[in-house]
MDAnalysis code that builds the backbone (N, CA, C; Angstrom):
import MDAnalysis as mda
import numpy as np

u = mda.Universe.empty(192, n_residues=64, atom_resindex=np.repeat(np.arange(64), 3), trajectory=True)
u.add_TopologyAttr("name", ["N", "CA", "C"] * 64)
u.add_TopologyAttr("resid", np.arange(1, 65))
u.add_TopologyAttr("resname", ["MET", "ALA", "ALA", "PRO", "ALA", "TYR", "VAL", "ALA", "PRO", "VAL", "VAL", "ILE", "THR", "ALA", "PHE", "TRP", "VAL", "ILE", "VAL", "GLY", "ALA", "VAL", "LEU", "PRO", "PHE", "PHE", "VAL", "PRO", "LYS", "GLY", "PRO", "ASN", "LYS", "GLY", "TRP", "LEU", "CYS", "THR", "TYR", "ILE", "ALA", "GLN", "LEU", "ASN", "PRO", "LEU", "PHE", "GLY", "PRO", "GLN", "VAL", "ASN", "ASN", "VAL", "THR", "LEU", "SER", "LEU", "MET", "TYR", "ASN", "SER", "THR", "PHE"])
u.atoms.positions = np.array([
    [40.422, -29.919, 9.981],
    [40.869, -28.594, 9.587],
    [39.654, -27.666, 9.496],
    [39.721, -26.536, 10.124],
    [38.627, -25.577, 10.138],
    [38.645, -24.726, 8.868],
    [37.454, -24.321, 8.463],
    [37.329, -23.463, 7.291],
    [37.764, -22.042, 7.646],
    [38.263, -21.285, 6.683],
    [38.628, -19.881, 6.953],
    [37.401, -19.083, 7.404],
    [37.636, -17.994, 8.065],
    [36.564, -17.188, 8.654],
    [35.623, -16.596, 7.616],
    [36.070, -16.402, 6.398],
    [35.225, -15.765, 5.390],
    [34.267, -16.741, 4.709],
    [34.388, -18.023, 4.947],
    [33.565, -19.007, 4.243],
    [32.096, -18.889, 4.643],
    [31.802, -18.769, 5.920],
    [30.410, -18.700, 6.370],
    [29.671, -17.488, 5.791],
    [30.221, -16.268, 5.871],
    [29.511, -15.133, 5.270],
    [29.335, -15.275, 3.755],
    [30.311, -15.850, 3.077],
    [30.199, -16.027, 1.625],
    [29.087, -17.023, 1.298],
    [29.005, -18.103, 2.043],
    [27.961, -19.108, 1.794],
    [26.578, -18.533, 2.082],
    [26.438, -17.820, 3.187],
    [25.145, -17.226, 3.525],
    [24.751, -16.174, 2.492],
    [25.686, -15.349, 2.072],
    [25.398, -14.344, 1.050],
    [25.010, -14.993, -0.265],
    [25.706, -16.046, -0.661],
    [25.374, -16.742, -1.899],
    [23.972, -17.339, -1.830],
    [23.613, -17.892, -0.690],
    [22.264, -18.439, -0.521],
    [21.205, -17.361, -0.734],
    [21.384, -16.194, -0.092],
    [20.380, -15.141, -0.206],
    [20.386, -14.483, -1.585],
    [21.512, -14.487, -2.271],
    [21.528, -14.007, -3.659],
    [20.677, -14.922, -4.521],
    [20.790, -16.213, -4.304],
    [19.969, -17.158, -5.066],
    [18.490, -16.955, -4.735],
    [18.168, -16.829, -3.457],
    [16.768, -16.646, -3.057],
    [16.210, -15.331, -3.596],
    [16.977, -14.270, -3.507],
    [16.461, -12.951, -3.883],
    [16.589, -12.590, -5.334],
    [17.570, -13.140, -6.035],
    [17.810, -12.732, -7.425],
    [17.416, -13.792, -8.440],
    [17.484, -15.054, -8.066],
    [17.227, -16.119, -9.039],
    [15.814, -16.682, -8.892],
    [15.405, -17.006, -7.686],
    [14.113, -17.652, -7.489],
    [12.906, -16.830, -7.942],
    [12.903, -15.485, -7.818],
    [11.742, -14.743, -8.318],
    [11.463, -14.957, -9.811],
    [12.477, -15.334, -10.586],
    [12.240, -15.611, -11.999],
    [11.440, -16.887, -12.197],
    [11.419, -17.763, -11.215],
    [10.697, -19.020, -11.323],
    [9.303, -18.967, -10.717],
    [8.943, -17.855, -10.082],
    [7.607, -17.701, -9.524],
    [6.660, -17.393, -10.683],
    [5.566, -18.164, -10.813],
    [4.656, -17.924, -11.934],
    [3.978, -16.555, -11.817],
    [3.639, -15.991, -12.964],
    [2.969, -14.698, -12.966],
    [1.596, -14.849, -12.336],
    [1.246, -13.908, -11.546],
    [-0.037, -13.941, -10.861],
    [-0.162, -12.740, -9.948],
    [-1.280, -12.657, -9.236],
    [-1.497, -11.483, -8.392],
    [-0.567, -11.406, -7.188],
    [0.059, -12.515, -6.824],
    [0.896, -12.519, -5.626],
    [2.381, -12.392, -5.921],
    [2.781, -12.311, -7.174],
    [4.208, -12.244, -7.486],
    [4.840, -10.964, -6.938],
    [4.188, -9.842, -7.108],
    [4.708, -8.582, -6.575],
    [4.784, -8.604, -5.068],
    [3.752, -9.192, -4.448],
    [3.757, -9.311, -2.979],
    [4.909, -10.178, -2.508],
    [5.150, -11.283, -3.195],
    [6.225, -12.184, -2.798],
    [7.582, -11.495, -2.896],
    [7.822, -10.787, -3.979],
    [9.108, -10.095, -4.143],
    [9.271, -8.996, -3.092],
    [8.195, -8.289, -2.772],
    [8.258, -7.258, -1.741],
    [8.542, -7.878, -0.372],
    [7.896, -9.003, -0.096],
    [8.101, -9.682, 1.182],
    [9.546, -10.151, 1.323],
    [10.087, -10.735, 0.270],
    [11.465, -11.207, 0.317],
    [12.421, -10.034, 0.512],
    [12.151, -8.906, -0.137],
    [13.034, -7.746, -0.030],
    [13.037, -7.169, 1.385],
    [11.946, -7.357, 2.130],
    [11.856, -6.767, 3.455],
    [12.061, -7.783, 4.573],
    [12.454, -8.985, 4.248],
    [12.644, -10.008, 5.268],
    [13.705, -9.624, 6.287],
    [14.818, -9.171, 5.810],
    [15.929, -8.859, 6.698],
    [16.581, -7.554, 6.243],
    [15.931, -6.431, 6.539],
    [16.527, -5.168, 6.096],
    [17.818, -4.883, 6.864],
    [18.754, -4.290, 6.182],
    [20.025, -3.970, 6.814],
    [19.917, -2.766, 7.743],
    [19.004, -1.868, 7.439],
    [18.781, -0.726, 8.313],
    [17.315, -0.347, 8.197],
    [16.786, 0.182, 9.272],
    [15.376, 0.547, 9.299],
    [15.208, 2.045, 9.361],
    [13.990, 2.474, 9.621],
    [13.758, 3.913, 9.727],
    [14.501, 4.492, 10.931],
    [15.019, 5.664, 10.752],
    [15.753, 6.340, 11.814],
    [14.794, 7.327, 12.486],
    [14.352, 7.000, 13.682],
    [13.384, 7.816, 14.399],
    [14.046, 8.326, 15.675],
    [13.921, 9.635, 15.897],
    [14.519, 10.168, 17.124],
    [13.617, 9.844, 18.324],
    [14.123, 10.085, 19.525],
    [13.422, 9.681, 20.748],
    [12.095, 10.404, 20.946],
    [12.000, 11.657, 20.571],
    [10.757, 12.408, 20.748],
    [9.671, 11.818, 19.851],
    [9.986, 11.588, 18.609],
    [9.016, 11.003, 17.685],
    [8.624, 9.597, 18.130],
    [9.576, 8.825, 18.572],
    [9.293, 7.477, 19.052],
    [8.368, 7.507, 20.258],
    [8.607, 8.436, 21.171],
    [7.748, 8.576, 22.343],
    [6.333, 8.970, 21.936],
    [6.212, 9.889, 20.985],
    [4.888, 10.285, 20.501],
    [4.168, 9.116, 19.833],
    [4.879, 8.337, 19.071],
    [4.275, 7.178, 18.418],
    [3.837, 6.143, 19.449],
    [4.645, 5.936, 20.457],
    [4.350, 4.934, 21.479],
    [3.131, 5.338, 22.309],
    [3.020, 6.615, 22.625],
    [1.943, 7.092, 23.503],
    [0.693, 7.526, 22.755],
    [0.688, 7.483, 21.453],
    [-0.489, 7.928, 20.700],
    [-1.585, 6.877, 20.779],
    [-2.815, 7.342, 20.689],
    [-3.968, 6.437, 20.661],
    [-4.691, 6.640, 19.345],
    [-5.143, 5.567, 18.812],
    [-5.833, 5.652, 17.517],
    [-7.308, 5.500, 17.690],
])
């Protein structure tokens, strides 16, 4: 018998809730705790910066 279609998204969401909301409480205090929480928050952003084509072209062709 196959699982209902909503089971996979619920399990994946529950996993990331545990990783993002529970595990940071177990990270010892130190200089890297803020970095770790920032890294976890930016691992899989739902949306990124919205850049129009002209700005993107300027960024791509710019030299530093």
